Steps between C-alpha positions, in 0.01 A plus 500: 500500500232717340187338375410527142184694401345173384559340839358794679186493287456126538529525880244776526255331263528176694429678833192682352350180357547321828319791678218490243402144566403235243156652429652830386774367277284410204306824492784736577731637223817631675787695349807620682710806453778664697419840647795679655397863454222508765700355789710721728865395488606249760742617763867479384593239765202282430598142434163336431507545122122555442373634168160657441278328241148506376261217426205564276176341625236471229165335491131559439441860618848576632846610400732579783879544525610340824819623679734208577866452580758265367825371652587582861409290796261228401271504807472886495433503126230231530333682789501831306383352171220306661394800707464719190315231311252463793435877480434468124271203550267707720404697193537269200284223654202723445593593141277385209308624201325767703782588737828621350819507715805671378838599658674835511821631662591169661864468610753340725534824692809414699769233522691576818763322714222357729167572326312455172204725423246474220193690397217384269274754330154367401206647313162316513252600233138387561353725241456816707604852431862419576693196629566451873872539578693301762852459627622178669841454649725234648819534708737211578771483767791347305678370810201307639316439170171617656248767411516827687160652594411788732486290820859385422627859491373645826553418867141611546286491194258766602775736605661450157168565327458822706838633380422399139174688523653814629779481241243452226308811608831699487617367168184480299484890439842472338361259233283599201202480730616823669231655706215354288230295655588142585334229693640541853396151605760370262771639731355352826748271687355172370690211337296514175621860434870415521543140400593589145870602544842420373841542668748752353818647631335837542204364701168312491325570175129470570232480219202682645274463195264727317428696818411820322346404162555258211614786278781585752611142496666263752682687778810380675718651781842401639535515874861529605634220713626755743138599576433137592805436716304512828247231388697265278613160651871496600718429199215546252620826354820334383287250305243722334740786418754275324 
């Protein structure tokens, strides 16, 4: 039986308030609204029944739309929602009268048969010439209700990073960066350069950051799963490409 909108909203709100903790509840004004346009359509044979939603986090110095999911498997939903909230907390805990934290282009990027992916866009304004821009991501394995990080993907982490680095060097000229100057150290095979990613059917979408200039904006690439076949753990491609 399908859940009513009211039931979905109530379930999401309850999960968020639990994640916030008692000290946050009094200070946090939270509104919930459904957001279906941003999420890629689930696979036709998916039976989990997740729905993409957004929770507005507001307080002194911050206003952020937090990607969340409703419905589906409870353990996977809880893991994803708490994971996204933890990413937001890294930024909003420093917000205040002199530090403004706002969100942009945040979304549940993918609801698949085996994976949930979310991306959080954050701008932090400390009064400088322009705000600092960040992307944070979270990926959940629906079947195991656990977070997926780079070490979970690859049989050998360094070999996986080496392939990601070579792919990034090949794909970057095809973005709006083109052949312009960029910070080459941002493509080196290190975890911090590739840990902001989401799983899509087409490939591993990696948010590289403002590696050329603030004016050029945040750059992302999508590495095809086929390019990673030799370094992915057995069975992993079926999970992340769903």
